[in-house]
VOBA-1610 file (N, C-alpha, C; in pm, whole numbers, padded with zeros to 5 digits, always signed):
BEGIN
Gln+11002+08940+10408Gln+10985+09011+10535Gln+11084+09127+10541Val+11035+09242+10584Val+11121+09360+10593Val+11223+09341+10705Gln+11346+09378+10680Gln+11451+09375+10783Gln+11482+09518+10826Leu+11513+09532+10955Leu+11542+09663+11011Leu+11684+09663+11067Val+11760+09767+11039Val+11897+09778+11088Val+11915+09915+11151Glu+11945+09916+11281Glu+11971+10041+11350Glu+12119+10077+11339Ser+12147+10206+11348Ser+12284+10254+11348Ser+12289+10388+11420Gly+12412+10430+11454Gly+12433+10563+11509Gly+12445+10571+11660Gly+12437+10459+11729Gly+12453+10463+11873Gly+12597+10493+11912Gly+12618+10515+12041Gly+12753+10542+12088Gly+12754+10602+12226Leu+12869+10655+12261Leu+12888+10718+12392Leu+12883+10869+12377Val+12806+10933+12463Val+12794+11079+12457Val+12787+11132+12600Gln+12836+11253+12619Gln+12832+11313+12752Gln+12692+11368+12783Pro+12659+11378+12910Pro+12530+11439+12947Pro+12517+11578+12885Gly+12399+11605+12832Gly+12375+11730+12764Gly+12405+11726+12615Gly+12468+11619+12571Gly+12504+11606+12431Gly+12391+11555+12344Ser+12422+11536+12216Ser+12322+11492+12119Ser+12372+11370+12043Leu+12277+11294+11995Leu+12306+11175+11916Leu+12189+11152+11822Arg+12221+11101+11705Arg+12115+11070+11608Arg+12128+10923+11571Ile+12022+10848+11594Ile+12022+10708+11556Ile+11921+10688+11443Ser+11950+10588+11361Ser+11866+10564+11244Ser+11823+10419+11236Cys+11712+10399+11171Cys+11658+10264+11146Cys+11631+10255+10997Ala+11706+10168+10930Ala+11691+10151+10786Ala+11618+10021+10757Ala+11518+10030+10671Ala+11440+09913+10635Ala+11479+09864+10496Ser+11466+09733+10475Ser+11499+09676+10344Ser+11391+09709+10242Gly+11276+09754+10291Gly+11170+09799+10203Gly+11102+09918+10266Ser+10976+09937+10240Ser+10904+10045+10306Ser+10894+10017+10455Ile+10916+10120+10533Ile+10910+10103+10678Ile+10768+10117+10728Phe+10675+10156+10642Phe+10537+10183+10682Phe+10438+10091+10610Ile+10467+09963+10609Ile+10367+09868+10560Ile+10247+09871+10654Asp+10277+09870+10784Asp+10174+09898+10884Asp+10160+10049+10895Asp+10067+10096+10974Asp+10040+10239+10979Asp+10146+10318+11056Ala+10218+10250+11144Ala+10311+10325+11228Ala+10432+10241+11264Met+10538+10308+11303Met+10656+10240+11354Met+10695+10307+11486Gly+10783+10239+11561Gly+10820+10296+11689Gly+10965+10274+11724Trp+11017+10362+11807Trp+11147+10345+11871Trp+11121+10305+12017Tyr+11189+10202+12060Tyr+11179+10155+12197Tyr+11320+10155+12257Arg+11326+10145+12387Arg+11456+10131+12451Arg+11445+10040+12573Gln+11556+09978+12604Gln+11561+09889+12720Gln+11691+09911+12794Ala+11677+09957+12917Ala+11792+09977+13003Ala+11818+09849+13082Pro+11940+09830+13131Pro+11971+09709+13208Pro+11876+09691+13327Gly+11818+09573+13338Gly+11730+09544+13450Gly+11592+09604+13440Lys+11562+09666+13327Lys+11430+09730+13311Lys+11356+09672+13192Gln+11226+09695+13189Gln+11147+09649+13077Gln+11166+09741+12957Arg+11144+09686+12841Arg+11150+09766+12718Arg+11036+09867+12721Glu+11066+09990+12686Glu+10963+10094+12690Glu+10958+10168+12556Leu+10839+10217+12526Leu+10819+10292+12404Leu+10873+10433+12421Val+10950+10479+12325Val+11010+10611+12330Val+10936+10708+12237Ala+10913+10666+12113Ala+10849+10754+12017Ala+10785+10670+11908Thr+10679+10725+11850Thr+10616+10659+11736Thr+10597+10760+11623Leu+10588+10708+11503Leu+10564+10791+11386Leu+10472+10714+11293Thr+10365+10781+11250Thr+10274+10716+11157Thr+10314+10747+11013Arg+10258+10674+10920Arg+10286+10695+10779Arg+10236+10831+10734Tyr+10146+10890+10814Tyr+10089+11020+10779Tyr+10169+11134+10841Gly+10277+11099+10914Gly+10365+11201+10969Gly+10334+11244+11110Ser+10244+11175+11176Ser+10207+11211+11313Ser+10302+11143+11411Ala+10363+11223+11498Ala+10460+11172+11594Ala+10406+11182+11736Ser+10449+11090+11820Ser+10417+11097+11962Ser+10539+11052+12041Tyr+10548+11099+12165Tyr+10667+11075+12247Tyr+10631+11038+12390Ala+10718+10959+12451Ala+10705+10935+12594Ala+10730+11067+12667Asp+10666+11083+12781Asp+10684+11207+12857Asp+10831+11232+12892Ser+10904+11125+12915Ser+11043+11138+12959Ser+11134+11196+12851Val+11092+11192+12725Val+11178+11242+12618Val+11116+11358+12542Lys+10994+11393+12576Lys+10923+11499+12504Lys+11002+11629+12512Gly+11017+11694+12398Gly+11091+11819+12393Gly+11240+11801+12372Arg+11288+11678+12385Arg+11431+11652+12367Arg+11458+11563+12246Phe+11367+11471+12217Phe+11383+11377+12106Phe+11289+11415+11992Thr+11335+11388+11869Thr+11252+11412+11751Thr+11262+11292+11658Ile+11148+11239+11618Ile+11144+11126+11525Ile+11108+11179+11388Ser+11171+11124+11284Ser+11144+11171+11149Ser+11174+11060+11049Thr+11123+11078+10928Thr+11149+10982+10822Thr+11197+11055+10699Asn+11254+10981+10605Asn+11300+11042+10481Asn+11189+11035+10376Ser+11214+11093+10261Ser+11111+11101+10158Ser+11076+10964+10103Ala+11171+10874+10104Ala+11147+10739+10053Ala+11075+10651+10155Lys+11065+10702+10278Lys+10998+10630+10387Lys+11058+10492+10408Asn+11191+10483+10394Asn+11257+10357+10424Asn+11358+10372+10537Thr+11367+10489+10594Thr+11455+10514+10707Thr+11384+10606+10806Val+11395+10573+10933Val+11340+10659+11038Val+11452+10692+11135Ala+11466+10819+11166Ala+11572+10864+11255Ala+11514+10912+11387Leu+11595+10904+11490Leu+11559+10959+11620Leu+11671+11054+11661Gln+11642+11183+11656Gln+11737+11284+11699Gln+11720+11304+11849Met+11828+11283+11923Met+11821+11290+12069Met+11910+11403+12117Asn+11850+11503+12179Asn+11923+11618+12232Asn+11912+11622+12384Ser+11997+11701+12445Ser+11996+11717+12591Ser+11992+11582+12661Leu+12079+11494+12618Leu+12076+11358+12671Leu+12113+11353+12818Lys+12050+11259+12887Lys+12071+11241+13030Lys+12122+11098+13055Pro+12190+11077+13166Pro+12235+10940+13196Pro+12122+10838+13195Glu+12003+10880+13234Glu+11890+10787+13235Glu+11839+10751+13095Asp+11894+10815+12993Asp+11862+10777+12855Asp+11946+10659+12808Thr+12042+10619+12889Thr+12127+10506+12854Thr+12045+10379+12840Ala+12057+10315+12725Ala+11978+10195+12696Ala+12017+10141+12559Val+11968+10023+12529Val+11972+09974+12392Val+11842+10021+12325Tyr+11858+10086+12213Tyr+11744+10141+12140Tyr+11709+10050+12023Tyr+11581+10018+12012Tyr+11532+09928+11908Tyr+11426+09999+11824Cys+11428+09973+11696Cys+11315+10016+11615Cys+11225+09896+11591Tyr+11099+09926+11575Tyr+10997+09823+11554Tyr+10904+09871+11445Ala+10888+09788+11341Ala+10799+09824+11231Ala+10755+09696+11161Asn+10629+09695+11119Asn+10577+09583+11041Asn+10597+09450+11115Lys+10581+09457+11249Lys+10591+09338+11335Lys+10732+09279+11336Val+10830+09362+11307Val+10970+09320+11305Val+11051+09411+11396Trp+11145+09351+11471Trp+11237+09428+11556Trp+11372+09437+11489Gly+11437+09552+11508Gly+11576+09561+11470Gly+11663+09496+11576Gln+11793+09497+11553Gln+11885+09429+11644Gln+11925+09515+11762Gly+11898+09643+11754Gly+11927+09736+11863Gly+12059+09807+11845Thr+12068+09926+11902Thr+12192+10003+11903Thr+12209+10063+12042Gln+12330+10051+12095Gln+12356+10095+12231Gln+12379+10246+12236Val+12309+10311+12327Val+12331+10453+12355Val+12373+10464+12501Thr+12488+10522+12523Thr+12539+10540+12659Thr+12565+10687+12685Val+12504+10740+12789Val+12520+10880+12825Val+12597+10883+12958Ser+12720+10927+12950Ser+12806+10924+13068Ser+12919+11023+13053Ser+12962+11078+13165Ser+13077+11167+13162Ser+13205+11089+13191
//
């Protein structure tokens, strides 16, 4: 079973940028697509962005134009570049691929 490990979370000021990554122990695209999700305290987990094995990306309206999802040539790592961060982006971010969840990485946007 493929394992997923997120990294790159942290504390950033509003308006700042952060890049988080999801590394897979094998190919991250055994299924056709993978996704980044996030869960804020007291809220349900929500889909943030998806990327297919064919390179097609989609985004939640709340992050469109600010976040970019991408993969490397080996297709074993998927990154989420987050720009113009807002306090409401604060959450634990999870990657999901091949019916497996990563452990999550905390992103906190605060001054």
